[in-house]
Steps between C-alpha positions, in 0.01 A plus 500: 500500500374704788842667537484607126146633540598694815807652327292612195229649722747726676638651184408867443253543220619682190256778564689579837825568317600863434791674335610643842595154630856389454531219249705280731225526767244394244714206390550401861128514566442291191739227606348150488761243605247224581317541171826523312617183659185307424498623138870405445451159655180437297688585181789276600256204540309566179763618258625268237845518371508471122798522274425594134747402230521489120645187340816596308555163327298185442528271803338178630424526865498157671317466826585261785187305428603435138281758336662718237407843378629655178578866550530694178715803432292811567254322737438675828477299821439554868688312767377453850774404749429197714574695813449877483688725742189606694428132576856395582521375860862617520377863448157475683477273801148394427441605137144385478391692809378867501738655747452876531709545817822399323449767233419768761823423685701504183362834392562644843864395481551632147358852583 
C-alpha cells in the first residue's frame, strides 16, 4: 500500500497542468503502474462472473443432490460458474492471492 501512496503523491496536481504542455508528457507524468496493477488485481479477486439467460421453453432442471427446479418459458435466470476464469489455477498460479507484481510485469510486456 505504501507503493501506491507514494505513486499517487508524486502525481502532478491538476492545477499544475497548462495548455503549453504536450499531452504525451502529461500522460507520461500521470502514469500509475503500481496503482493500476493493484486496482486490476483487486477487481479480479472481487468480481463475480454472472451469466444471465432467458428461458426459451419450459424445463425441469435436476441437480446432483436430487433437487428439481421448474424453469418456465420467459423466466430470467442468472448462472454462476463453479470456477470463474479469474479464480482458475490454470490461469492464475495462486488465484486467491493478491499478486500485483504479476500484473505489472504483464502490462510492461504488453506495452
